[in-house]
LOTIZA-320206 format. One line per 8 residues: their letters; for each residue z, y negated, x negated of C-alpha. Coordinates in steps of 0.25 Angstrom, whole numbers. Layout:
A	Z Y X ~ ... $
//
This chain:
MTEQTAIQ	0 1 1 ~ -5 -13 -6 ~ 9 -23 -9 ~ 9 -36 -3 ~ 5 -48 -13 ~ 12 -60 -12 ~ 4 -72 -8 ~ 5 -86 -15 $
VGQEFPLT	1 -99 -7 ~ -11 -105 -14 ~ -16 -91 -14 ~ -30 -89 -11 ~ -36 -78 -7 ~ -48 -71 2 ~ -44 -66 17 ~ -49 -60 29 $
IKRLGING	-44 -64 43 ~ -41 -51 50 ~ -35 -57 62 ~ -28 -70 68 ~ -14 -74 69 ~ -4 -78 80 ~ -6 -93 77 ~ -23 -93 75 $
EGVGFFKR	-22 -90 60 ~ -31 -80 53 ~ -23 -67 48 ~ -28 -61 34 ~ -21 -51 25 ~ -20 -53 10 ~ -14 -42 0 ~ -3 -38 13 $
NVIFVKGA	0 -53 17 ~ -4 -59 30 ~ -12 -71 28 ~ -13 -84 39 ~ -24 -90 38 ~ -26 -104 47 ~ -38 -105 53 ~ -44 -93 48 $
LPGEVITA	-52 -83 57 ~ -52 -67 59 ~ -63 -61 51 ~ -64 -72 43 ~ -63 -70 27 ~ -56 -83 20 ~ -50 -88 8 ~ -35 -89 11 $
KVIEAKPK	-25 -99 4 ~ -11 -96 4 ~ -3 -109 9 ~ 9 -100 13 ~ 15 -88 8 ~ 25 -78 14 ~ 30 -64 10 ~ 22 -56 20 $
YAEATIRK	12 -68 24 ~ 4 -81 21 ~ -2 -94 28 ~ -16 -96 21 ~ -27 -107 23 ~ -42 -105 22 ~ -47 -109 9 ~ -63 -103 14 $
IRQASPDR	-67 -96 24 ~ -76 -83 17 ~ -82 -78 29 ~ -79 -86 43 ~ -77 -80 57 ~ -89 -79 66 ~ -79 -84 76 ~ -75 -98 67 $
ITPPCLIY	-80 -111 75 ~ -78 -126 71 ~ -63 -131 79 ~ -68 -142 89 ~ -55 -149 87 ~ -55 -159 77 ~ -41 -156 73 ~ -40 -142 75 $
EACGGCQL	-34 -141 61 ~ -24 -151 60 ~ -19 -149 73 ~ -15 -134 74 ~ -15 -134 91 ~ -26 -124 91 ~ -28 -114 80 ~ -41 -107 85 $
QHMTYDRQ	-52 -117 86 ~ -60 -112 73 ~ -61 -99 82 ~ -72 -96 93 ~ -65 -95 106 ~ -70 -81 109 ~ -64 -77 95 ~ -50 -84 99 $
LIEKRDLV	-50 -74 111 ~ -52 -62 103 ~ -41 -66 92 ~ -31 -68 103 ~ -31 -56 110 ~ -30 -50 96 ~ -16 -59 94 ~ -11 -52 105 $
IQALERYV	-15 -39 100 ~ -9 -42 87 ~ 4 -47 94 ~ 5 -33 98 ~ 2 -27 86 ~ 13 -34 80 ~ 25 -32 89 ~ 20 -19 99 $
KELAPNIE	10 -12 88 ~ 14 2 95 ~ 8 -3 109 ~ -1 -13 104 ~ -13 -3 104 ~ -11 0 119 ~ -10 -14 124 ~ -23 -19 131 $
VRKTIGMD	-25 -32 126 ~ -37 -39 133 ~ -46 -49 129 ~ -41 -63 130 ~ -43 -72 141 ~ -51 -83 136 ~ -56 -98 142 ~ -71 -103 145 $
DPWRYRNK	-67 -117 141 ~ -56 -116 129 ~ -53 -130 127 ~ -46 -142 135 ~ -37 -131 139 ~ -23 -137 138 ~ -18 -143 149 ~ -5 -151 142 $
SQFQVRQS	-3 -157 130 ~ 9 -159 122 ~ 8 -169 111 ~ 17 -173 101 ~ 18 -189 99 ~ 22 -195 85 ~ 20 -208 77 ~ 9 -209 69 $
GNEVIAGL	11 -224 61 ~ 8 -231 71 ~ -1 -222 80 ~ 6 -213 91 ~ 0 -198 90 ~ 2 -185 99 ~ -3 -171 96 ~ 1 -158 89 $
YAASSNKL	9 -153 76 ~ -1 -148 64 ~ 4 -133 64 ~ 13 -132 55 ~ 16 -146 55 ~ 25 -158 60 ~ 10 -165 59 ~ 8 -169 73 $
IDINKCIV	-9 -170 73 ~ -13 -182 84 ~ -22 -176 94 ~ -31 -186 103 ~ -41 -173 107 ~ -38 -159 109 ~ -48 -151 115 ~ -39 -139 120 $
QHPITTHI	-31 -150 128 ~ -36 -153 141 ~ -42 -169 138 ~ -33 -175 147 ~ -21 -173 139 ~ -24 -178 126 ~ -31 -189 132 ~ -17 -192 140 $
TNEIKGYL	-10 -191 126 ~ -19 -200 117 ~ -17 -210 127 ~ -1 -208 129 ~ -2 -211 112 ~ -8 -222 114 ~ 2 -228 122 ~ 15 -223 115 $
QKLNIPIY	8 -231 104 ~ 5 -243 111 ~ 19 -245 117 ~ 25 -241 104 ~ 34 -230 111 ~ 43 -223 99 ~ 37 -208 96 ~ 46 -198 92 $
DDKNPNGI	46 -192 80 ~ 57 -183 74 ~ 60 -194 64 ~ 62 -204 73 ~ 73 -204 81 ~ 67 -218 90 ~ 54 -209 93 ~ 52 -207 109 $
VRTIVVRT	39 -199 113 ~ 38 -186 107 ~ 27 -179 114 ~ 15 -183 125 ~ 14 -170 136 ~ 1 -171 145 ~ -2 -159 155 ~ -14 -161 164 $
GVKTGQIQ	-16 -152 176 ~ -30 -146 173 ~ -32 -143 188 ~ -26 -155 194 ~ -29 -167 184 ~ -14 -170 185 ~ -8 -175 172 ~ 7 -174 166 $
VTLVTTKK	12 -182 155 ~ 23 -180 148 ~ 31 -189 138 ~ 42 -180 129 ~ 51 -192 122 ~ 63 -190 115 ~ 71 -200 125 ~ 69 -205 140 $
KMPQKEEL	70 -221 135 ~ 55 -223 131 ~ 51 -238 128 ~ 40 -242 136 ~ 41 -229 144 ~ 37 -237 159 ~ 23 -243 152 ~ 20 -228 144 $
VQLIRGID	20 -222 158 ~ 12 -231 163 ~ 2 -230 153 ~ 0 -216 154 ~ -1 -215 170 ~ -14 -224 166 ~ -20 -214 156 ~ -24 -205 167 $
SNIVSISQ	-23 -205 184 ~ -20 -190 182 ~ -7 -193 176 ~ 4 -189 187 ~ 15 -186 178 ~ 21 -194 168 ~ 35 -187 163 ~ 45 -190 150 $
NINAEKTS	51 -179 144 ~ 64 -182 136 ~ 65 -172 124 ~ 74 -177 112 ~ 74 -163 104 ~ 69 -161 91 ~ 62 -150 96 ~ 48 -144 94 $
LVFGETTF	49 -143 110 ~ 42 -154 118 ~ 50 -156 131 ~ 64 -159 132 ~ 72 -155 144 ~ 71 -168 153 ~ 58 -176 158 ~ 57 -188 167 $
NLFGKETI	46 -191 176 ~ 38 -204 173 ~ 28 -206 182 ~ 22 -197 193 ~ 27 -182 196 ~ 35 -174 188 ~ 24 -164 188 ~ 9 -161 187 $
HEKLGELA	1 -153 198 ~ -8 -141 192 ~ -16 -128 198 ~ -17 -115 192 ~ -27 -106 201 ~ -23 -107 215 ~ -7 -114 211 ~ -2 -127 210 $
FDLSARAF	9 -129 200 ~ 15 -143 196 ~ 20 -145 183 ~ 34 -153 176 ~ 32 -158 163 ~ 40 -147 157 ~ 34 -137 165 ~ 25 -127 159 $
FQLNPEQT	11 -124 161 ~ 0 -118 156 ~ -8 -125 146 ~ -21 -120 151 ~ -24 -117 165 ~ -37 -112 164 ~ -32 -101 157 ~ -18 -101 163 $
ENLYTEIE	-25 -95 176 ~ -31 -83 168 ~ -17 -82 162 ~ -12 -80 176 ~ -23 -72 182 ~ -20 -63 170 ~ -4 -63 175 ~ -9 -61 188 $
KAAALTGK	-17 -48 185 ~ -5 -43 176 ~ 5 -45 188 ~ -4 -37 197 ~ 5 -42 209 ~ 1 -37 224 ~ 10 -45 231 ~ 22 -36 230 $
ETVVDAYC	28 -39 217 ~ 39 -49 213 ~ 36 -57 201 ~ 45 -64 191 ~ 38 -76 181 ~ 45 -78 171 ~ 45 -91 162 ~ 39 -97 175 $
GVGTIGLW	38 -111 172 ~ 31 -118 183 ~ 29 -104 191 ~ 13 -104 186 ~ 14 -88 182 ~ 23 -83 196 ~ 14 -93 204 ~ 2 -87 202 $
LAKNAKEV	7 -72 205 ~ 15 -78 216 ~ 4 -75 226 ~ 3 -60 223 ~ 18 -58 221 ~ 28 -56 231 ~ 39 -64 223 ~ 38 -71 211 $
RGMDIIEE	51 -78 202 ~ 50 -86 189 ~ 59 -93 182 ~ 59 -102 170 ~ 69 -109 161 ~ 63 -123 162 ~ 70 -129 176 ~ 57 -138 179 $
SIQDAKKN	49 -126 178 ~ 55 -120 189 ~ 56 -132 198 ~ 41 -132 197 ~ 39 -117 199 ~ 46 -119 211 ~ 38 -131 215 ~ 25 -124 211 $
AKRNGFNN	29 -113 219 ~ 31 -118 232 ~ 18 -130 227 ~ 10 -115 229 ~ 16 -109 241 ~ 24 -97 236 ~ 35 -93 241 ~ 38 -81 234 $
TKYVHGTA	42 -86 222 ~ 56 -91 215 ~ 59 -98 203 ~ 73 -101 195 ~ 75 -107 183 ~ 82 -100 171 ~ 78 -87 162 ~ 71 -75 164 $
KQWLTTWK	82 -68 160 ~ 91 -73 169 ~ 82 -72 182 ~ 77 -58 180 ~ 92 -53 179 ~ 96 -60 188 ~ 84 -56 199 ~ 87 -40 194 $
NEGFVPDV	101 -41 198 ~ 98 -46 212 ~ 88 -35 213 ~ 75 -43 209 ~ 66 -37 198 ~ 51 -43 197 ~ 38 -33 198 ~ 32 -43 189 $
LTVDPPRT	37 -51 177 ~ 30 -61 172 ~ 32 -70 160 ~ 24 -81 153 ~ 36 -85 141 ~ 35 -93 130 ~ 28 -90 115 ~ 41 -84 113 $
GLEDEFIK	40 -74 123 ~ 50 -66 130 ~ 66 -69 128 ~ 72 -56 122 ~ 81 -56 134 ~ 71 -58 144 ~ 63 -46 138 ~ 76 -39 141 $
TILNIKPK	76 -44 154 ~ 63 -40 157 ~ 66 -25 152 ~ 78 -25 160 ~ 72 -30 173 ~ 59 -22 173 ~ 49 -29 181 ~ 37 -18 183 $
RFVYTSCN	27 -28 177 ~ 28 -39 168 ~ 16 -49 164 ~ 19 -56 151 ~ 11 -70 147 ~ 12 -71 133 ~ 8 -84 124 ~ 12 -77 111 $
PSTLAKDL	6 -64 108 ~ 17 -60 98 ~ 30 -63 107 ~ 23 -55 117 ~ 21 -43 109 ~ 34 -43 104 ~ 41 -45 118 ~ 30 -32 121 $
QQLTKLYD	40 -24 111 ~ 50 -25 120 ~ 44 -26 133 ~ 34 -14 131 ~ 49 -5 130 ~ 49 -5 144 ~ 33 -10 147 ~ 19 -7 147 $
VKYIQPVD	10 -17 141 ~ -3 -16 151 ~ -11 -26 144 ~ -10 -40 138 ~ -21 -49 143 ~ -22 -63 131 ~ -26 -75 138 ~ -31 -87 129 $
MFPQTSHV	-24 -98 135 ~ -25 -108 124 ~ -38 -107 116 ~ -40 -111 102 ~ -26 -108 99 ~ -20 -96 94 ~ -11 -94 107 ~ -15 -82 117 $
EAVTLLEL	-8 -81 130 ~ -8 -65 136 ~ -3 -56 148 ~ 3 -44 146 ~ 7 -34 158 ~ 16 -25 155 ~ 21 -13 167 ~ 34 -7 165 $
KN	34 8 160 ~ 35 18 170 $
//
């Protein structure tokens, strides 16, 4: 067996890229070391230069492409290399869909190796037009000299990239953000900086209802009091007549989280109206709602297929948010119950159920573990459990709860193949994985969503 050879920073060597990594980087192997190369594509032969060396892996850059992939294209975004918001614009879209399916397979091979060959992973469902799909922007605001800028941080950096145009965002979101940047500068409103204790405005959040046209603007600030606030609100109102909601959220913490706990309405309604399929939803500023409405309908259709409801089944929608998944299923369910730890989301879910005419739903504030255990003690165990958790996956205590209450069918929607596969290590003790259906919710990025159907073993 060949021994592993130490890699040094600055070292250069030829490298064949074998696959795509979870963050969109190319992955190759050199003298038993794993080499991650940003911007390299599967099948390419490159000259790699090591920029960081660890005991078992190294990170490298491309010094030269010796043999380019036929799927390599010129990224259409002018700040693609600097921004880091997208990772795959240099790859054809058809190839992106293939590689995203492979990311799911890689995760299974790593965490449930024995089961992986027998799990059906279907072809990734993509978009006809994989651009301008994001209905919400959350751009950090900073002062750069005399200029106010807003955008995203460069990958692995604290450098903020000013974004005036983004071709994966709905155009209205960047237009409004650009206008607000100008107003903040004109009114000389203090801008947040972790080194500036007097800074106030830290994030501009713009969400648009793609189906309804309604627009929601939220300013995230360090404190409620803000100079020129009334004038700023009037200026924002004048940007577009579809702006029906302007809010201020207070986040005084040194944190990477965008929102704080407190939100004030500054103009119009507290919510905007949006539609998904035949359903209508009201969304408050902090409420979670999928960022790609077109693909959301495809995703929820796959959840509906997996749930296979006949009208006789009870359903629990854990991590329910504003109730989107549960309400999508409600028309074919005997009863739908949902829970979430954000109380505003539960209030929105109740309103959304009422708005859509459902009287077979129940939404409660709290954790999934808490309510599933309470309901089991009351004699209620759902026939179908559906979850769509954060990227961190399911909490261990929640998995134990699932294995305890044993719903017959479990539909697990995941936005992170690694945590999905890791959770399957425990879930497959009692459940069979029937199939996994990847859905491309975020074209041009390395992210992939997946709907997994699990059924209780006999």
